[in-house]
KENUFI-533539 format. One record per residue (C-alpha): residue number from 1; residue in one letter; x, y, z. Coordinates in Angstrom, 1 decimal, always signed. Layout:
BEGIN
{torke=NUM drenmi=A u=X v=Y w=Z}
...
***
This chain:
BEGIN
{torke=1 drenmi=X u=+0.1 v=-0.1 w=+0.0}
{torke=2 drenmi=X u=+0.9 v=+3.7 w=-0.9}
{torke=3 drenmi=X u=+1.8 v=+5.9 w=+2.1}
{torke=4 drenmi=X u=+1.1 v=+9.7 w=+1.9}
{torke=5 drenmi=X u=+4.8 v=+10.3 w=+1.3}
{torke=6 drenmi=X u=+5.1 v=+7.8 w=-1.6}
{torke=7 drenmi=X u=+6.8 v=+5.0 w=+0.3}
{torke=8 drenmi=X u=+5.3 v=+1.5 w=-0.2}
{torke=9 drenmi=X u=+4.4 v=-0.6 w=+3.1}
{torke=10 drenmi=X u=+3.7 v=-4.3 w=+2.6}
{torke=11 drenmi=X u=+0.0 v=-4.9 w=+3.4}
{torke=12 drenmi=X u=+0.5 v=-7.7 w=+5.5}
{torke=13 drenmi=X u=+3.7 v=-8.2 w=+8.0}
{torke=14 drenmi=X u=+4.4 v=-9.9 w=+11.1}
{torke=15 drenmi=X u=+4.8 v=-8.4 w=+14.7}
{torke=16 drenmi=X u=+7.2 v=-9.2 w=+17.3}
{torke=17 drenmi=X u=+5.5 v=-8.3 w=+20.5}
{torke=18 drenmi=X u=+6.1 v=-10.9 w=+23.3}
{torke=19 drenmi=X u=+8.9 v=-12.7 w=+21.4}
{torke=20 drenmi=X u=+12.4 v=-12.4 w=+23.2}
{torke=21 drenmi=X u=+16.0 v=-13.6 w=+22.6}
{torke=22 drenmi=X u=+16.6 v=-16.4 w=+20.5}
{torke=23 drenmi=X u=+12.9 v=-17.0 w=+19.5}
{torke=24 drenmi=X u=+12.7 v=-13.3 w=+18.2}
{torke=25 drenmi=X u=+15.6 v=-13.8 w=+16.0}
{torke=26 drenmi=X u=+14.7 v=-17.3 w=+14.6}
{torke=27 drenmi=X u=+11.1 v=-16.3 w=+14.1}
{torke=28 drenmi=X u=+11.9 v=-12.9 w=+12.2}
{torke=29 drenmi=X u=+14.7 v=-15.2 w=+10.2}
{torke=30 drenmi=X u=+12.2 v=-17.6 w=+9.1}
{torke=31 drenmi=X u=+9.5 v=-14.9 w=+8.6}
{torke=32 drenmi=X u=+11.7 v=-13.4 w=+5.9}
{torke=33 drenmi=X u=+12.5 v=-16.8 w=+4.5}
{torke=34 drenmi=X u=+8.7 v=-17.6 w=+4.1}
{torke=35 drenmi=X u=+8.3 v=-14.4 w=+1.9}
{torke=36 drenmi=X u=+7.2 v=-11.6 w=+4.6}
{torke=37 drenmi=X u=+8.8 v=-8.4 w=+4.1}
{torke=38 drenmi=X u=+7.4 v=-6.5 w=+6.7}
{torke=39 drenmi=X u=+8.7 v=-6.4 w=+10.3}
{torke=40 drenmi=X u=+7.2 v=-4.8 w=+13.3}
{torke=41 drenmi=X u=+8.9 v=-4.2 w=+16.6}
{torke=42 drenmi=X u=+9.2 v=-1.5 w=+19.1}
{torke=43 drenmi=X u=+11.7 v=-0.3 w=+21.8}
{torke=44 drenmi=X u=+9.1 v=-1.4 w=+24.6}
{torke=45 drenmi=X u=+9.3 v=-5.0 w=+23.2}
{torke=46 drenmi=X u=+13.0 v=-5.3 w=+24.0}
{torke=47 drenmi=X u=+13.9 v=-7.3 w=+21.3}
{torke=48 drenmi=X u=+15.4 v=-4.9 w=+18.6}
{torke=49 drenmi=X u=+18.7 v=-6.3 w=+18.9}
{torke=50 drenmi=X u=+17.4 v=-10.0 w=+18.0}
{torke=51 drenmi=X u=+15.0 v=-8.6 w=+15.2}
{torke=52 drenmi=X u=+17.8 v=-6.9 w=+13.8}
{torke=53 drenmi=X u=+20.2 v=-10.2 w=+13.9}
{torke=54 drenmi=X u=+17.1 v=-12.4 w=+12.4}
{torke=55 drenmi=X u=+17.2 v=-9.7 w=+9.5}
{torke=56 drenmi=X u=+20.8 v=-9.6 w=+8.9}
{torke=57 drenmi=X u=+20.8 v=-13.6 w=+9.1}
{torke=58 drenmi=X u=+18.2 v=-13.8 w=+6.6}
{torke=59 drenmi=X u=+20.3 v=-12.7 w=+3.6}
{torke=60 drenmi=X u=+17.4 v=-10.8 w=+2.1}
{torke=61 drenmi=X u=+18.6 v=-7.3 w=+0.8}
{torke=62 drenmi=X u=+17.8 v=-4.6 w=+3.5}
{torke=63 drenmi=X u=+16.2 v=-2.4 w=+0.5}
{torke=64 drenmi=X u=+13.5 v=-5.4 w=+0.2}
{torke=65 drenmi=X u=+12.3 v=-5.1 w=+3.9}
{torke=66 drenmi=X u=+10.2 v=-2.7 w=+5.8}
{torke=67 drenmi=X u=+11.0 v=-2.3 w=+9.3}
{torke=68 drenmi=X u=+8.9 v=-0.5 w=+11.7}
{torke=69 drenmi=X u=+9.8 v=+0.4 w=+15.3}
{torke=70 drenmi=X u=+8.3 v=+2.7 w=+18.0}
{torke=71 drenmi=X u=+9.4 v=+5.1 w=+20.4}
{torke=72 drenmi=X u=+8.6 v=+4.0 w=+24.1}
{torke=73 drenmi=X u=+6.3 v=+5.9 w=+26.5}
{torke=74 drenmi=X u=+8.9 v=+6.0 w=+29.3}
{torke=75 drenmi=X u=+11.5 v=+7.5 w=+26.9}
{torke=76 drenmi=X u=+9.2 v=+10.2 w=+25.7}
{torke=77 drenmi=X u=+8.6 v=+11.2 w=+29.3}
{torke=78 drenmi=X u=+12.4 v=+12.1 w=+29.7}
{torke=79 drenmi=X u=+12.5 v=+14.6 w=+27.0}
{torke=80 drenmi=X u=+14.2 v=+15.3 w=+23.7}
{torke=81 drenmi=X u=+17.5 v=+14.2 w=+24.1}
{torke=82 drenmi=X u=+16.4 v=+10.6 w=+25.6}
{torke=83 drenmi=X u=+14.1 v=+10.2 w=+22.4}
{torke=84 drenmi=X u=+17.1 v=+11.1 w=+20.0}
{torke=85 drenmi=X u=+19.5 v=+8.8 w=+22.0}
{torke=86 drenmi=X u=+16.7 v=+6.1 w=+22.0}
{torke=87 drenmi=X u=+16.5 v=+6.4 w=+18.2}
{torke=88 drenmi=X u=+20.0 v=+6.0 w=+17.5}
{torke=89 drenmi=X u=+19.9 v=+2.9 w=+19.8}
{torke=90 drenmi=X u=+17.1 v=+1.3 w=+17.5}
{torke=91 drenmi=X u=+19.1 v=+2.0 w=+14.6}
{torke=92 drenmi=X u=+22.4 v=+0.3 w=+16.1}
{torke=93 drenmi=X u=+20.2 v=-2.6 w=+17.3}
{torke=94 drenmi=X u=+18.2 v=-3.4 w=+14.2}
{torke=95 drenmi=X u=+21.8 v=-3.1 w=+12.3}
{torke=96 drenmi=X u=+20.5 v=-0.6 w=+9.8}
{torke=97 drenmi=X u=+21.2 v=+2.8 w=+8.3}
{torke=98 drenmi=X u=+17.5 v=+4.1 w=+8.3}
{torke=99 drenmi=X u=+14.2 v=+2.7 w=+9.9}
{torke=100 drenmi=X u=+11.3 v=+2.6 w=+7.3}
{torke=101 drenmi=X u=+8.7 v=+3.7 w=+9.7}
{torke=102 drenmi=X u=+8.9 v=+5.0 w=+13.2}
{torke=103 drenmi=X u=+6.0 v=+5.4 w=+15.3}
{torke=104 drenmi=X u=+5.0 v=+7.1 w=+18.7}
{torke=105 drenmi=X u=+3.7 v=+4.1 w=+20.6}
{torke=106 drenmi=X u=+1.1 v=+5.5 w=+22.8}
{torke=107 drenmi=X u=-0.2 v=+9.5 w=+22.9}
{torke=108 drenmi=X u=+1.7 v=+10.3 w=+26.2}
{torke=109 drenmi=X u=+0.1 v=+13.6 w=+27.7}
{torke=110 drenmi=X u=+2.2 v=+16.5 w=+27.1}
{torke=111 drenmi=X u=+4.9 v=+14.4 w=+25.4}
{torke=112 drenmi=X u=+3.8 v=+14.0 w=+21.7}
{torke=113 drenmi=X u=+5.0 v=+17.3 w=+20.4}
{torke=114 drenmi=X u=+8.5 v=+17.2 w=+21.8}
{torke=115 drenmi=X u=+8.8 v=+13.8 w=+20.3}
{torke=116 drenmi=X u=+7.3 v=+14.6 w=+17.0}
{torke=117 drenmi=X u=+9.7 v=+17.2 w=+16.5}
{torke=118 drenmi=X u=+12.7 v=+14.9 w=+17.1}
{torke=119 drenmi=X u=+11.4 v=+12.2 w=+14.8}
{torke=120 drenmi=X u=+10.7 v=+15.1 w=+12.0}
{torke=121 drenmi=X u=+14.6 v=+15.8 w=+12.5}
{torke=122 drenmi=X u=+15.4 v=+12.1 w=+11.6}
{torke=123 drenmi=X u=+13.2 v=+12.2 w=+8.4}
{torke=124 drenmi=X u=+15.1 v=+15.3 w=+7.5}
{torke=125 drenmi=X u=+18.4 v=+13.6 w=+8.1}
{torke=126 drenmi=X u=+17.6 v=+10.5 w=+6.1}
{torke=127 drenmi=X u=+17.8 v=+8.1 w=+9.2}
{torke=128 drenmi=X u=+13.9 v=+7.6 w=+9.1}
{torke=129 drenmi=X u=+11.9 v=+7.3 w=+5.9}
{torke=130 drenmi=X u=+8.5 v=+7.8 w=+7.4}
{torke=131 drenmi=X u=+7.1 v=+8.5 w=+10.9}
{torke=132 drenmi=X u=+3.5 v=+7.9 w=+12.3}
{torke=133 drenmi=X u=+1.7 v=+6.9 w=+15.7}
{torke=134 drenmi=X u=+0.1 v=+4.2 w=+17.3}
{torke=135 drenmi=X u=-3.1 v=+3.9 w=+19.5}
{torke=136 drenmi=X u=-4.3 v=+7.7 w=+18.4}
{torke=137 drenmi=X u=-7.8 v=+8.7 w=+18.5}
{torke=138 drenmi=X u=-9.2 v=+11.6 w=+16.5}
{torke=139 drenmi=X u=-8.6 v=+14.2 w=+19.2}
{torke=140 drenmi=X u=-4.9 v=+13.1 w=+19.3}
{torke=141 drenmi=X u=-4.4 v=+13.3 w=+15.6}
{torke=142 drenmi=X u=-6.1 v=+16.8 w=+15.4}
{torke=143 drenmi=X u=-3.8 v=+18.0 w=+18.1}
{torke=144 drenmi=X u=-0.7 v=+16.4 w=+16.3}
{torke=145 drenmi=X u=-1.7 v=+18.0 w=+13.1}
{torke=146 drenmi=X u=-2.2 v=+21.5 w=+14.6}
{torke=147 drenmi=X u=+1.8 v=+21.9 w=+14.8}
{torke=148 drenmi=X u=+3.3 v=+18.9 w=+12.7}
{torke=149 drenmi=X u=+5.6 v=+19.9 w=+9.7}
{torke=150 drenmi=X u=+5.3 v=+16.1 w=+8.6}
{torke=151 drenmi=X u=+2.0 v=+14.3 w=+8.3}
{torke=152 drenmi=X u=+1.5 v=+11.0 w=+10.1}
{torke=153 drenmi=X u=+2.0 v=+8.2 w=+7.3}
{torke=154 drenmi=X u=+0.4 v=+5.4 w=+9.7}
{torke=155 drenmi=X u=-1.8 v=+5.1 w=+12.8}
{torke=156 drenmi=X u=-1.5 v=+1.5 w=+14.1}
{torke=157 drenmi=X u=-4.6 v=+0.7 w=+16.2}
{torke=158 drenmi=X u=-6.3 v=-2.3 w=+17.7}
{torke=159 drenmi=X u=-8.8 v=-3.7 w=+15.3}
{torke=160 drenmi=X u=-10.6 v=-7.1 w=+15.3}
{torke=161 drenmi=X u=-14.3 v=-8.0 w=+14.6}
{torke=162 drenmi=X u=-15.4 v=-7.2 w=+18.0}
{torke=163 drenmi=X u=-13.7 v=-3.9 w=+17.8}
{torke=164 drenmi=X u=-14.0 v=-2.5 w=+14.3}
{torke=165 drenmi=X u=-13.0 v=+0.9 w=+14.7}
{torke=166 drenmi=X u=-15.0 v=+2.0 w=+11.7}
{torke=167 drenmi=X u=-15.2 v=+6.1 w=+12.7}
{torke=168 drenmi=X u=-11.5 v=+6.2 w=+13.7}
{torke=169 drenmi=X u=-10.4 v=+4.2 w=+10.5}
{torke=170 drenmi=X u=-12.6 v=+6.6 w=+8.3}
{torke=171 drenmi=X u=-11.1 v=+9.6 w=+10.0}
{torke=172 drenmi=X u=-7.8 v=+8.5 w=+9.2}
{torke=173 drenmi=X u=-8.2 v=+7.7 w=+5.9}
{torke=174 drenmi=X u=-9.8 v=+11.2 w=+5.2}
{torke=175 drenmi=X u=-6.5 v=+12.8 w=+6.4}
{torke=176 drenmi=X u=-4.5 v=+10.3 w=+4.2}
{torke=177 drenmi=X u=-3.1 v=+8.3 w=+7.0}
{torke=178 drenmi=X u=-3.0 v=+4.6 w=+6.3}
{torke=179 drenmi=X u=-4.5 v=+2.3 w=+9.1}
{torke=180 drenmi=X u=-2.3 v=-0.5 w=+10.5}
{torke=181 drenmi=X u=-4.4 v=-3.3 w=+12.7}
{torke=182 drenmi=X u=-2.8 v=-4.7 w=+15.6}
{torke=183 drenmi=X u=-4.0 v=-7.6 w=+17.6}
{torke=184 drenmi=X u=-6.2 v=-9.0 w=+14.6}
{torke=185 drenmi=X u=-7.4 v=-12.0 w=+16.3}
{torke=186 drenmi=X u=-7.9 v=-10.5 w=+19.7}
{torke=187 drenmi=X u=-6.0 v=-10.9 w=+23.0}
{torke=188 drenmi=X u=-6.2 v=-12.4 w=+26.5}
{torke=189 drenmi=X u=-9.8 v=-13.4 w=+27.1}
{torke=190 drenmi=X u=-11.1 v=-12.5 w=+23.9}
{torke=191 drenmi=X u=-11.8 v=-15.4 w=+21.7}
{torke=192 drenmi=X u=-12.3 v=-13.9 w=+18.1}
{torke=193 drenmi=X u=-11.4 v=-17.0 w=+16.1}
{torke=194 drenmi=X u=-13.7 v=-19.1 w=+18.1}
{torke=195 drenmi=X u=-16.7 v=-17.2 w=+17.1}
{torke=196 drenmi=X u=-19.4 v=-19.3 w=+15.4}
{torke=197 drenmi=X u=-19.7 v=-16.7 w=+12.4}
{torke=198 drenmi=X u=-16.1 v=-16.8 w=+11.9}
{torke=199 drenmi=X u=-16.0 v=-20.5 w=+12.1}
{torke=200 drenmi=X u=-19.2 v=-21.0 w=+9.8}
{torke=201 drenmi=X u=-17.3 v=-18.6 w=+7.2}
{torke=202 drenmi=X u=-14.2 v=-20.7 w=+7.6}
{torke=203 drenmi=X u=-16.2 v=-23.7 w=+6.6}
{torke=204 drenmi=X u=-17.9 v=-21.9 w=+3.6}
{torke=205 drenmi=X u=-14.6 v=-20.5 w=+2.1}
{torke=206 drenmi=X u=-12.7 v=-23.8 w=+3.1}
{torke=207 drenmi=X u=-10.0 v=-21.5 w=+4.9}
{torke=208 drenmi=X u=-9.1 v=-21.2 w=+8.7}
{torke=209 drenmi=X u=-11.0 v=-18.5 w=+10.7}
{torke=210 drenmi=X u=-7.7 v=-16.5 w=+11.2}
{torke=211 drenmi=X u=-7.8 v=-16.2 w=+7.5}
{torke=212 drenmi=X u=-11.2 v=-15.0 w=+7.3}
{torke=213 drenmi=X u=-10.5 v=-12.4 w=+9.8}
{torke=214 drenmi=X u=-7.0 v=-11.4 w=+8.0}
{torke=215 drenmi=X u=-8.9 v=-11.2 w=+4.8}
{torke=216 drenmi=X u=-11.9 v=-8.9 w=+6.2}
{torke=217 drenmi=X u=-9.1 v=-6.6 w=+7.3}
{torke=218 drenmi=X u=-7.3 v=-6.6 w=+4.1}
{torke=219 drenmi=X u=-10.6 v=-5.8 w=+2.3}
{torke=220 drenmi=X u=-10.9 v=-3.0 w=+4.4}
{torke=221 drenmi=X u=-7.6 v=-1.6 w=+3.0}
{torke=222 drenmi=X u=-6.0 v=-1.8 w=+6.2}
{torke=223 drenmi=X u=-2.3 v=-3.0 w=+6.8}
{torke=224 drenmi=X u=-2.1 v=-5.7 w=+9.4}
{torke=225 drenmi=X u=+0.6 v=-7.4 w=+11.7}
{torke=226 drenmi=X u=-0.2 v=-10.7 w=+13.0}
{torke=227 drenmi=X u=+2.2 v=-12.2 w=+15.4}
{torke=228 drenmi=X u=+5.3 v=-13.9 w=+14.1}
{torke=229 drenmi=X u=+4.3 v=-17.6 w=+14.6}
{torke=230 drenmi=X u=+6.2 v=-19.8 w=+12.0}
{torke=231 drenmi=X u=+3.4 v=-22.6 w=+12.3}
{torke=232 drenmi=X u=+1.1 v=-19.8 w=+10.3}
{torke=233 drenmi=X u=+3.4 v=-17.9 w=+8.1}
{torke=234 drenmi=X u=+2.2 v=-19.9 w=+4.8}
{torke=235 drenmi=X u=-1.3 v=-19.7 w=+6.2}
{torke=236 drenmi=X u=-1.2 v=-15.9 w=+6.8}
{torke=237 drenmi=X u=+0.2 v=-15.2 w=+3.2}
{torke=238 drenmi=X u=-2.4 v=-17.2 w=+1.5}
{torke=239 drenmi=X u=-5.2 v=-14.6 w=+2.4}
{torke=240 drenmi=X u=-4.1 v=-12.5 w=-0.6}
{torke=241 drenmi=X u=-5.5 v=-15.6 w=-2.8}
{torke=242 drenmi=X u=-9.3 v=-15.3 w=-2.1}
{torke=243 drenmi=X u=-12.2 v=-12.7 w=-1.2}
{torke=244 drenmi=X u=-15.1 v=-12.4 w=+1.0}
{torke=245 drenmi=X u=-18.3 v=-11.5 w=-0.5}
{torke=246 drenmi=X u=-19.8 v=-7.9 w=+0.5}
{torke=247 drenmi=X u=-22.5 v=-9.7 w=+2.4}
{torke=248 drenmi=X u=-20.1 v=-11.7 w=+4.5}
{torke=249 drenmi=X u=-17.9 v=-8.6 w=+5.1}
{torke=250 drenmi=X u=-20.9 v=-6.7 w=+6.6}
{torke=251 drenmi=X u=-21.8 v=-9.8 w=+8.6}
{torke=252 drenmi=X u=-18.4 v=-9.8 w=+10.3}
{torke=253 drenmi=X u=-18.2 v=-6.1 w=+10.7}
{torke=254 drenmi=X u=-21.7 v=-6.5 w=+12.7}
{torke=255 drenmi=X u=-20.0 v=-8.4 w=+15.4}
{torke=256 drenmi=X u=-18.6 v=-5.0 w=+16.9}
{torke=257 drenmi=X u=-18.9 v=-4.5 w=+20.4}
{torke=258 drenmi=X u=-16.2 v=-2.0 w=+20.8}
{torke=259 drenmi=X u=-14.4 v=-4.5 w=+22.9}
{torke=260 drenmi=X u=-10.8 v=-3.9 w=+23.6}
{torke=261 drenmi=X u=-8.7 v=-7.0 w=+24.2}
{torke=262 drenmi=X u=-7.2 v=-5.3 w=+27.4}
{torke=263 drenmi=X u=-9.1 v=-2.5 w=+29.3}
{torke=264 drenmi=X u=-5.7 v=-0.9 w=+30.0}
{torke=265 drenmi=X u=-5.1 v=-0.6 w=+26.0}
{torke=266 drenmi=X u=-7.6 v=+2.5 w=+25.9}
{torke=267 drenmi=X u=-5.7 v=+5.5 w=+24.6}
{torke=268 drenmi=X u=-8.0 v=+7.6 w=+26.6}
{torke=269 drenmi=X u=-6.9 v=+6.2 w=+30.0}
{torke=270 drenmi=X u=-3.9 v=+4.1 w=+29.5}
{torke=271 drenmi=X u=-1.4 v=+4.2 w=+32.5}
{torke=272 drenmi=X u=+1.7 v=+4.5 w=+30.6}
***
């Protein structure tokens, strides 16, 4: 998909949240060998070095890989010098001269403007190709756009059939900001995949319920990053080979309950 700065981002990638140590390195390596070219990490995941090693070990040319990382909330609170140091450390850990997409991980109150200014400087220096945000609601975006010199390219938010984010997505798209869905299958106590409708559609299309969910996201013109699990790599990539009917798309969207996978993951009340 094309970002508002002309950069192309693969519509489906792999997320590395919860992956640590050798598992992170190996899963990233296997993802790239399976054909993925979009890798998502974050300073807060504490795995950038392992992700970087997995990329290096893959032998895939750096120019073919889209790397996303995110500025941690605790770093944002420490000020611009700390943010700058953290980005330099991310570049070193990821073993790269540039980051394709750098995000603000959460809209930390009174810290977004200073962080954004540092990120814009890294774009001007050529060390970051595009910048964006994560977990921003409409008013967070409006505030950012009131002073930003560079418009966010991406907003990465929680999206799954029980949390469709229809209005938020429409607003982002109206601003030329692409939306990236994290947590497409839900997390914690939320069992998205086991929902009877998704199981029925899986049978109808002769696919897995996970593939039905990913296809629903793809057809909404969203980017997505299901977690890097090697036993699902081929299955996830295969979602580009079929389509859901309009009626089935609407039926899945009708499951919406505005239900977050974790109450702590609400941008309006998050404690970090």
